[in-house]
N, C-alpha and C positions, 0 to 999 in steps of 0.2 A: 031165324035170320032177323026177326024183329030185336029181340037180345042184343046180336050183335051191333046193330042200329043204337043203340041206345047205350051201350057200352064203348060204342067208338065216338058216340054226342060229350059222354062224361070225359073222355079221355082230352076232346077240343077243348073244354068248357074248363076243365086243369088246365092246360096248357096254355090256354086265353089268359085264365088268374093270373099262370103263374110269369108271362109276360109281362102283365100291368103292374102287377107286384114290384117287380124286376125295373120295369121302366119310371115307375115312381122314385123308386129308391135312388134308382142313376140321376133320375133329375133334380129329387131332393140334396143326392150328396152335389151337383153341382152348385145349385142355390147355394148352400152353407160355403162350397169354395168361392164360391160368388161375395158374398155375403162376407167371408172372412179375407179375403183378397181388400174387397171394399174400406171395411175394421184397419186393417193392417195399412192399408194405403192413408187410411186419413192421418193414423197414428204416429206414421213415419215422417207426416211433413213437421215445420215449425210449428208451435203452440201460436207466434202473432206474427205473419213474415213483415210486418211494418214498424214491430216494436222495434225503440233506443235504447228499452233500459237493459240493465245491466246487474246479474245476480254474483255476489261470490259467494262459490263453492268449496268447503274446505274438505279435498283427500285425505287422510290419513293413510300411512304407508297399510295396514291393515286393514282397507277398506277392502270391502268386497261388491261385487255387481247390484246383488241384492240391498245392500245400504245405500249406494250412490244411487240405485231406480228410487227408493223411495224417496232420496231428500229432493234428487231431480224434479220429482212427481209432486212432493207437499213444494217445493218453491216455483211451479206452474212454467218448469222448462221444459220440461217435454210431457204430452197429451197423457201416455200409459205408463206405469213403470213396469207392468208385466211385459207388454211388448218392447220397451228398449232392454231391458233384461236379456232377452231370449235374442234379441237384435245383438247384441253383446257377444253371446254364446254360439250363433251362428256365423258370426264373423271371428269368432275365437279371439277375442279381446276380454283377458280377464284381469290383468295387471296396469294398474296405469302410475302416471309420475305423480307421485308425493304433491301436496302443496296445495295452495289456493287458487283457485282459476273466477275468472269471470269470463259468465255465457249471459246467452238473452233469449227472450223466449222465440226471438227471428232466427235461430239459429235449428237445423234440424236434427233428429237423431244421429245424423252419418256426421256431419260436421262435430256434434260433441263428441261423438264415443272418438273420433280423430284425435280431436284434440285430449282427449286424455290419452290415451296410447301417444302422442309424441311429445304432450308437456305443451302444445302448442296453446295459446291465450292463457300462456303458465303464470302466476304472480310468483317474484320472486318472494320468499321466505325471509322477513323480518323477525320475524321470533318464533322459536322452536325449545320446548320443555318435554322429559320423557319423566312419565308417572308408571312409575315399576308395579307389578303386583306385592299383595302385600302392604301398602301405603294405607297410612289413614289420615284426614284434613290436617290437621295439624304438619305433619310433614311434606303434602301437598302446596299450605300453604307457605312454606319455607321455598320450595321450591317456584311458586308462581312472582315471590319477590326478589331471587336471586335471577329470574329470565324475562320478567315481565316486567310493566309498571305498574303491577296489583302489589300493595303495600299487605303483609301478613296478616296482621291485623284488622285493615278494614275486608280483606277477603273468609276469614273468620269471621266477622260480624255479621255478614251476609248468611253464612253458615249457620248460625243460629237462630236468623230472623223465619217464621213459619211466614211471615206473607211472600216473602220471597220464594220461599218453598213451595206456597200452593200454585203461582204462577206456573211451576213445571207441572205441578200436579195434573194442570188443566193439558197439558202439553201431552204427558204420559200416566195416563188414568189408571190403568191397567198394571203398570211399573210402581208409580206412587202412591201408595193407599194409605189411607188415613190414619196407619199404624207407625208413618213415620213422624206424623204428627205427637208423636206421645212426649211429653212434658217433662220426662224423666232422662228421654235421647240427648247425650252432649251436644251431637251434631244431628238433625234429621236426615240429611244425604251422606251419613258416615258408611261406606261401602257402597256407594253407587256411585261413585265418579271412577272410572273404569283404565286401566293401565296401556298404556299407549303412548304413542310416539306424537305430539300434536304439534302442527305448524300454524303459521297466521303470517299476510305477507302485511298485517298493519303493527307498528309500534305499541299505537293507544292501546294495545285490545283491554277490556273489560271483564269485569267477574260474569256479566252475563253470555261473553263469549265465549268462558272459557269451560262454564258451568254448562251450556245449553251442548258443547262438544264430547264431554264428559261422559253426562247423563245418554246423548245420543250412541256414544259408542258403548255402551254396557247395555242397551237397550235392544242393540243388532248383536251381541255377543251374550253374556251372562243372562239376559232376559231371554232372548231365542233361544238358548239351550232349555233352560226352565221349561218353556211353553210348547216347545217341538217333544218332549218327553212326555206332556200332559202332565207338570205340578211335578210335587214330590207329595208320596202319604207313607207314612208309619202307622203301626200298631200299639196302644199302651194298653195294659189293663184288657183287652180283646179286645177292643175299642180303635177302628180304623179312623185315624187322622191325617188331612191334608194337612199339608208344610205351604204354608202362604210365602210366597218369593221371597216378602221380607226375613220370612223364618231362616227360609233356604238361605240368604244369603249370609244370614246371622253365623247358622252353621258353617256355612264351606268358608266363612273367614276365619273363624278358628283355626279349621284345618291350615289355612294358609300360612295361617303363622305360626301354628306347632310343627308342621312337618314340608317336608320338600323335594321330596321324590315322588311319583304315583304309585309305586308301591305302599308306601307307607302314608300316604294321603285314603288311598281305598281303604286299607284295615284301621288308618286310625276313625274315618267315618263312620265304618261298621261297630267300633266300639264305644263312638259316641252316642250311635239310633242304638247299641242292642241296653246300653245304660238308660235312654229315653223308653224305648220300648219295652223293656223285660224286668227292670227294676227303677224305677223313677228315685227312688228312694236314695240311687247313689249318686253323690253331686258330679257333674261333668269334670271337677278338677282342672280348668284350663289355666295353667303357668299367663297364658298369652293374656286370658280377659283377666288375669291379677295387674297385671305389667297396664295393660290399656285404664285398668279401673282408676290409677295410681298415677299416672301419666309419667311410666317410667320405662327408659330405652332398655332393648333386647337384652345391653352390654352391663346396665346396673340390677344389681343383688334386692332379692325380696324380702323382706324381712318379715317377722311374725303379722305385725303390727298391719304389714300391706295386706295380707291372705285374712286377714279379719277385719278390712273395708267393707261395710255394708255394702255398697254400691250394686246399682243393677245388673252393672256389667260382671261383677266378680262369681264365676260358678263356682268358689268354693263357699264363700257365706251363701250363697243362696242357688235350690237344684232348679233341674233344665234349662232351658236353652235363655245365653241374657236376655236383655232388652233389643240387643240390634248391634249390626254389625260392627265388629273392630276395626276393619280396612277394608279395600277393598281385594278381587281374587283374578287370577288369571281364568284363562278357559280351559286349561289342564283341571284345573282347581275344580270349576263348576261342572265339567262332564264329568268327573269322577264324584264328584258327591251326588249326581244325580241320578248314580248306577252304581249303588254302592253294592258290594260282596254280602255274602252274608258268611258272619261268621260268629264263633263263641268267643269273644276279647271282652274282654273287661277291665284291663290293666293292661299298662304299658309302662317300659325304663328306659334311658338313655344310656348306654357302657361307656364306659369313660372313652370309647375309640369312635365317640358318635354315633354306634349302632341302636338302631331302635329295632328293642325284644317287645315283642306284644304276647300278653299270655290270658290263658283262660279264667285262672283262677290264681287267689292267693297266692297259694303254696309256688307255685309254678312260679309267677313273679318275684317272689322271695329268692329264688333260683335264680333268676336270671338279674338280679339284684348282685349278686356276688359274681356275675360272668365280667 
């Protein structure tokens, strides 16, 4: 009888403990929910309901919710980028009217989202220009001169100004490392000015305006792809090395310049890595780097003198990666280069019909040249 009583008491105690734990967890859940609602409630309110300030925000055609949320938060138009991003997602708002907007800290996230979706508080585009993938800074300078009040020479002068570059290093310290300050680089920001369609509501755009927009685009596209992949690593002489973002952009720019479709880009990046990883004595031999070193267009023929140019960009004259990028790159190229396939390719050739053929050895390469 005594044993049954003890057993009964133990069951009651166990039941009591279980109910207590459940009650505590339930109360915690309610508390967390209340805190969450309070936090969300605060963050969906205007930053400053009494503010008369107006801030211009540039929304490009390929601006996504994360890019936009971060910029609005940085400009103190919204309280929290993450909550605003989820607000857009919950309301199925993922596409925006491109252009420049005037927003105020007095606007609520709901008002801002509605403006972006409908184009309300939208400033008429006064300046628009397109930067294509594979563009270098000198080409970009020409496009800016044609479409804005910025002269080619003034832009190129700023692109060579290290103090100008250092200013943006403070804004993008992870992306713009001291590698861009190498004095042998033709332009420190070469490759970092992303391809896109850029729009401004004012006619007198400045070099700062366009540089900031293009760097911001790179930060939220190419650099994001690199970071989300955990960077990029390769092995040479049985030693694992990590490619910096500058090196990654350099490698990717060669692929962008040499190859047109995804399949060829994928095989070519593998070929370049095979040379770097397995036989660093073989030069990368990219004609695109020779053209960049000699400032020649793709339509111009290359001479023996061009191939012998001692420029640090010339991958015929110097083994390994060139000193820096030779152009900007597309998102497609960025994703392809950051996740290359494993192949045994070391060589490639282009047929008379323009087809790219890859080879694992010189014998196979010679056969491909006869096709």
